[in-house]
C-alpha positions, 0 to 999 in steps of 0.5 A: 598538645595539652593533657586531658584531665578526664583520666584524673577526673575518673580516678577522683570520681572513684573516691567521690563515689565511694564517699557518697555510697556510705550514705546508701550502703551504711545508712543505718550504721552508727559508726560510719556516721558517728551517730549514737555516740559511737565514737570508739567504733567510728574512730576504729573504722577510720584508723583501720581504713588508713592501715588498709590504704597503706597496705594497698599502696605497698602492693600497688593496688591503687583502686583499692586504696582510692575506694577505702579513702572515699569511704573513711573520708566520709566518716571523718567528715561526718564527725564534725557535722554530727557531733558537738565538736563545733559547739564545744568551741574547738577550732582545730580537727580532732587529731585522735581520730587518725591516731589509734594510739591516742585516747578519745577523751571525755565521751558522754556515757550512755547514762549521761543526759546531753540534750534538752527535749524540743518539739519544734523544728528549729530549736536553739541551744539543744545541748545542755550547759553542763555538757558544754561546760565540761567539754563532753563529747556527744553526737545525735541519735538517728531515729530515721531507721526505726530505732528510738532515742534514749531519754535525755540524749541528742537527736540527729535531726529529721523531718520533725526537728533539726537536731544537732546535725550541721549537714545543712546551712542554718535556717536562722542566725543572729546578726554576725553569728557564724553558721555552724555548718560552715564551721563544721565544713571548714574543720572537715576539710582540714581533717581531710587534708590531715588524712591525705597528709598522713597517707602521703607521709607513709606512702611517699610522694610517688605512690601518693600522686599515683593513687590520685592520678596526678601524672601523665594519663596514658597507660599501656596494658598488654595481656599476652599468651605465652604458649609455645607458638607465640614467639613471633607475637611477643617479639612484635610486642617488644619492638612496639614497646621500643617504638612507643618509647622512642616516639613518646618519651619526653612528650605529654603522651609518654605512658605513666604506667605499663601493665603486663599480664601473662597467661598460659595453661594452667598458669595465669598472671601475676599482674606486673606493673611499673612506671619505668619503661626500662623495667617494662622492657626487662619484663618483656625480655624475660618472657619464656614461651612454652606449653600449649598444644591443646589450642584453647588457652585461658585468655579470659582469665588473663583479661579478667586480671587486667580489667581489675588492675588497669585504671578505668577507661583503659585501652587493653590489648590482648595478644593470642593465637588461640580461642578461649578455654575458659569461656565460663568467665565471659559473664564476669569479663563482660561485667568488668568491662561494663563497670570499668568502661575499659576498651579491650582490643584483641590482636589475633594471629589464628587467621585461616587461609583458603586453600585455592584462593589468595584470601583469608577467612575469619576463625570461628573461635574468635566469635567470643573475642568479637563480642567482647570487643564490640561490647567494650568499644575495642577492636578484634583484629585478625591477621597472620603472624607475619603481618602483625607489625602492620596492625599494631599501629592501632596501639601507637595511635591510642598511646595518648594522654588525650585519646577520645572516641568520636564514633563507634558502630557495629553492623551485623548482618552486613549491608551497605550503609552511610554513617556520619561523624563530627570533627570539631576544632578541638580534635586532631589526629583523626583515625578511622578503623574498619573491622571486617573481611571483604569490606570496601568504603568511601570517605567524604570530607566536610567540603564534599571531597571523596576518597575510596578505600582502594586509593592508599594516599589521597586528598583525605588521608592515607589508607592501609589494610591488613587482615580484617583491619582497614585504617584511614589516617585523615587530614585535618578538617573540621565539620561533618565527615561521611563514610559509606561501607559496602559489605555483605559480611558483619563489620565494625567502625571506630573513629578516634582522635585526640582532644582535651575535651571529653565527657564522662558518664554513669548510670545513677539511681536515687536512694532514700534515707537520712541523707538521700542522694544519687549513687552509681547504679550497680550492674547493667540497667535494661534499656527502656524498662526496669531491670529484670534482675538486680543485685544488692551487696556491700561492694567494699570489704576488708578481709583478715588473713585466715578469718572467714567472712560471710557476705549476704547479697540479694537478687530481685527479678521483675517480669514473669516467673523464671529460674535465675542461675547465679555464678560467682567468679573471683580474681583470687581463690578467696570464695570458699562457697556461695549459695544459692547457685540457682533460684526460682523467682516469681514476678517481683520476687527476691531471694537472699544469697550468701558468699563465704570468703576466706583469704589464706593465712599467708596472704600478704596484707594489701592483696586484693580480690575482685568478686563478680556475681552474675545472675542470668534468667533461664527463659529470657536469657537476661543477665545482670551483675554485682562486683565486690572489692575486697582488700586483705589487711593483717592485724596490726598491733603497732599503733604508735608512730616514730618520734624524734628528738632534737640533739643539736642545731648550728644556725651558722651561715652559710650552712646550717646543720641540725642533728636528730634522734628518731626512734620507734620505741617498742614498735616494728622499727623505722623503715625509711626516713625522708625530708621535704621542704628544703634542698640539703644533705642528710646522713643517718646512723642506725643504733640498737634503739634509734636512728641518728640523723644529721641534716645540713643545708644552705641558709637560703633554706629556712625550714625542713620537715622530717618524716620517719615511717615504721614497718607497718606504715605509721608515720611520725613527722617533725618540722624545724625552722632556722632563723638566721640573724640579720646582717649588720650594715 
């Protein structure tokens, strides 16, 4: 079966969303758009962002790297549209924008006139001839935010005049005249490629491709209770992992990422992830069960970590035999489920037995898990420890690069009801899960054939049951299926299949400004009416270790006067304080709040923290949330990349050889050297001041690129081509 592209598209959308949000969140920030001749500050945003991406990749924080990449790529692209780089006749990207060690040359100062005044909309030749002659760099001033343009300076453009921006195609061109918009777009594209190449050189191919989601898309994410009574459950997870490896290795469904989160009391985490199954097996083998005894455990803390680590739309499985001790995190967890669109399933081995009947009943402590499973589209499976292996088949079914959800419904209170779901020709391996005690059901195929749940193997498939879980693996038939469930108790139905076709969705809102557009809605919109509570807050932040940062946020309520309670939860202890904890809001009223963040001085660069702000109205019990992502970045003083000097080359066939000296000067030193573009042999010798490299290859290989990366991620490259003389005849 082919691999679905939906996971790759989701990760790509993270970058695109962060790029688009710059026009909304930073609409009045000149450096983010290179307005107002803010070239130095704009370049600083880009280069600091590159450092942040490098640090995130070193710490395996892929989502943080994608968000930062989207943000800085917007600013980088805006430079070519908002400055006079194109008008100056440049045909290549400006390399200094990605290199903090290079000077930004010939920038117009605040007193230098750069444009003539024009009161018409479609003005030509706005930039003064002297500016063009001296190759002086300038950009347009944005006056849409109410600020005024200094006399003699260029206008970005707006309602009344076109200005010097090249955001849109030109409205009138002379015959044969190139459109400045197209020229700017071309250089912006090339500059973005340079940015990606810079990141790839620093991170290496594996991490770079992982950041972009160019891999098999199946992910295994386990959240496991490690208290003393969980030994049997963990043994089943180990067995299941071996089964996944045996059945999926070498196929398109082989997982590309394994994530493990352990929780106990009080310890939670850290998150461990790997793409190597043998390393994952070692992680599982090293689990030690101990502690517990007071029954409730910190399960939601573990789940919170998993939700902030796993890629969007992941299938997450939590194993526990205890209720949640940290119920105060429910709001934060619900918010993360909604924002990531991940499905969370719980495998609960705290089932209760009736004393006088050979039957079982649900544990009241599992109600919270049931709510979260229902919200996410997952399952809350209740089984005994001895029957857990019969339930983990749901995980095997879901380890797929092309998993799709065909149907999902929750019925509470329980009642007899018939449901329909469609299986089209693209869908294979359809499975039906029914969660509920004392539930019976009848399946009906598109051809009218029926099979009752008591028939374990019949014309429509194989049916099994364990605990509160009923599983039906259906035969391959396309068309409309029906399932009739009979139960007086609550139940849930989920139907999955495998298909390369799927769809993505998001709630969006329109924003105004200089570059209006659509962005994803923050929080949870209310069905059928405007949101009762909304938040606004900057969603991507960079923290420096030991340096406090104050972050404002706004809470707005519609409807009648009500008291709104505000809770702030974080995956790391970076929230020093926040205000207010509650506020009384009139209809349509709003209130400002503030987060004070502080990462400890010893926090490693590249660490991240997800902060969830949850607001709930007291009377209507309506809630909403906002999520803030922070990345920790240490101050960097080494800005120069390593350099290389050719010492010797021997182009004699059948083997050619080249010798180089690579040095990081007074920087942090070379951490790694690698090459690409040729198949050959490399050796290196480290001296006090440089690294001597010798490379040899067959004369069939004519070009090679060397990359040297220092200890803070600066990457220097050098390329060589060996031209061999033609053979005489």
